[in-house]
C-alpha positions in Angstrom: -36.5 13.2 -28.8 -38.2 11.4 -26.1 -36.7 8.2 -26.7 -33.1 9.7 -26.9 -33.9 11.3 -23.5 -34.9 7.9 -22.1 -31.8 6.3 -23.2 -29.5 9.1 -21.9 -31.4 8.9 -18.6 -31.2 5.0 -18.5 -27.4 5.4 -19.5 -26.7 7.7 -16.7 -28.5 5.5 -14.2 -26.3 2.5 -15.2 -23.4 4.4 -14.8 -24.1 5.7 -11.5 -25.0 2.1 -10.2 -21.7 0.9 -11.6 -19.9 3.9 -9.7 -22.0 3.0 -6.4 -20.8 -0.6 -6.9 -17.1 0.1 -7.3 -17.4 2.4 -4.2 -18.8 -0.2 -2.2 -16.1 -2.5 -3.3 -13.3 -0.1 -2.5 -14.7 0.7 0.9 -15.0 -3.2 1.6 -11.4 -3.7 0.3 -10.0 -0.8 2.8 -12.1 -2.3 5.6 -10.5 -5.7 4.9 -7.1 -3.9 5.0 -7.7 -2.1 8.3 -9.0 -5.4 9.8 -5.8 -7.2 8.6 -3.5 -4.4 10.0 -5.3 -4.9 13.4 -4.8 -8.5 13.3 -1.0 -8.2 12.6 -0.6 -5.6 15.2 -2.2 -7.8 17.8 -0.2 -10.9 16.5 3.2 -9.1 17.0 2.6 -7.2 20.0 4.7 -9.4 22.1 7.3 -10.3 19.6 10.8 -8.8 20.7 12.5 -6.7 18.2 16.1 -7.5 18.0 17.5 -5.4 15.1 21.3 -5.4 15.3 22.8 -2.0 14.0 19.2 -0.9 12.8 18.4 2.7 13.7 15.0 3.4 15.2 12.6 4.5 12.3 11.6 7.5 14.2 15.0 8.9 14.0 15.1 8.3 10.1 12.2 10.7 9.1 13.0 12.2 5.9 16.0 10.0 5.2 14.3 6.6 4.2 14.9 5.4 0.7 12.2 5.3 -1.7 10.7 1.7 -2.2 11.1 2.1 -6.1 12.3 4.9 -8.3 9.4 6.6 -10.0 7.2 9.5 -10.1 4.4 9.8 -7.5 1.2 8.8 -9.6 -1.3 9.3 -6.6 -0.1 11.2 -3.2 -1.0 10.7 0.1 -4.3 12.3 0.9 -5.2 12.7 -2.8 -8.6 11.3 -3.7 -8.7 7.8 -4.8 -11.3 6.4 -7.5 -14.0 6.4 -4.8 -13.5 10.0 -4.0 -11.7 9.5 -0.5 -8.5 10.3 0.7 -5.6 7.8 0.0 -3.7 6.5 3.2 -0.4 6.0 1.2 1.1 6.9 -2.2 1.0 5.0 -5.6 4.6 5.2 -7.2 5.0 4.6 -10.9 7.4 1.6 -11.4 7.6 -0.6 -14.7 6.6 -4.4 -14.2 9.6 -6.3 -13.0 11.3 -3.5 -10.8 12.6 -4.5 -7.6 11.0 -3.0 -4.6 13.1 -2.4 -1.5 12.3 -2.1 2.0 12.8 1.4 3.5 14.3 0.2 6.8 15.2 -2.8 8.7 12.2 -5.0 9.8 10.4 -8.3 9.7 7.8 -9.7 7.4 4.5 -10.0 9.1 2.3 -10.5 6.0 3.1 -11.7 2.5 0.0 -12.8 0.4 -2.8 -11.7 -1.9 -5.4 -9.2 -0.6 -8.5 -8.3 -2.5 -8.1 -4.7 -4.1 -4.5 -4.6 -3.3 -3.0 -7.7 -5.0 0.1 -9.3 -3.7 0.9 -7.4 -0.3 4.0 -7.5 1.7 3.9 -5.8 5.1 7.0 -5.1 7.3 7.1 -4.3 11.1 9.8 -1.9 12.2 9.3 -1.9 15.7 8.1 1.1 17.8 4.6 0.5 16.2 5.8 1.3 12.7 4.8 -1.0 9.7 5.2 -0.3 6.0 2.9 -1.7 3.3 3.9 -2.7 -0.4 1.1 -3.4 -2.8 0.2 -4.2 -6.2 3.2 -6.5 -6.7 4.0 -9.1 -9.3 5.7 -11.3 -7.0 7.0 -11.4 -3.4 10.6 -12.3 -2.6 10.4 -12.7 1.0 8.2 -14.8 3.6 6.5 -14.1 6.7 9.1 -14.2 9.5 11.8 -13.0 7.2 14.0 -10.2 8.3 15.1 -7.7 6.0 17.7 -4.9 5.9 17.3 -1.2 4.6 16.9 -1.3 0.8 16.9 -5.0 0.6 14.6 -6.4 -2.4 11.4 -7.6 -0.9 9.2 -7.9 -4.0 8.8 -7.1 -7.8 6.7 -4.4 -8.8 3.4 -5.4 -11.1 -0.1 -4.6 -11.5 -2.0 -7.1 -9.2 -4.9 -6.4 -7.4 -7.0 -4.8 -10.2 -4.5 -2.0 -11.4 -4.3 -1.5 -15.2 -1.0 0.2 -14.9 2.2 -1.3 -13.1 3.1 0.5 -9.9 3.8 0.1 -6.2 1.3 1.3 -3.5 3.1 2.3 -0.5 1.9 3.2 3.1 3.4 3.9 6.3 1.5 3.5 9.7 2.4 4.1 13.2 0.2 2.4 15.8 -2.2 1.8 13.0 -2.5 5.6 12.0 -1.5 6.5 8.5 1.5 8.8 7.9 2.3 10.9 5.1 4.9 8.8 3.3 6.4 12.0 1.7 7.6 13.4 5.1 9.5 10.2 5.9 11.2 9.5 2.6 14.2 11.0 1.4 14.0 14.1 -0.8 15.0 13.3 -4.7 
C-alpha cells in the first residue's frame, strides 16, 4: 500500500509539473502575441487608410460576417487550457475551409506565430485589427488590401491544435473586444 501511495504521489507531482510547464508556455505565447501586436501598431501608425467604399468598422458593430461558418468551441472570456480568459473565440471549421475577412482592411502580418500557428492580422483603420489563427495556409501577404468576406486563409490545426478550427480576435487600440458583439447574429 505504501509503494502504491508513493507511485500515486509521484504521478500527481509529474502531472502538476506538466501543467505548470504548459501554463508557462501558454503565457509566453500570449506575451509574444501582445508584443507582436504592439510592434504592428507602431509600424502602421503613420500609414494612411484609403479604403474606397468601406464603411468604418465602428458603424458595423453587430453586422460583421463570421470569418467561417461553424459552432463556437471557446467563447470570448472563457477559460483557456491555462485557466485564463480568452481574448478571442475559437470557431469549429473543417480543415480546408476558406476563412473570410470580416471587413475591408490591409494585411499587416502573415506568418507563423508559436502557439497560434499560421496567423493573419488585418488592420481596419480607426485602431481596429482582426486576427485569424491556426490556419492551414495563408492566401494573402503583408501589404495586400482585402474586401469584406474575401478569403484570406484556409482553416487548419496549426500551432499545436489537435482539431481544426479558426481562432479569431478583434482588438481596438490593442484592447481585446468581444467578437460576439461585433459579428452578425446567426
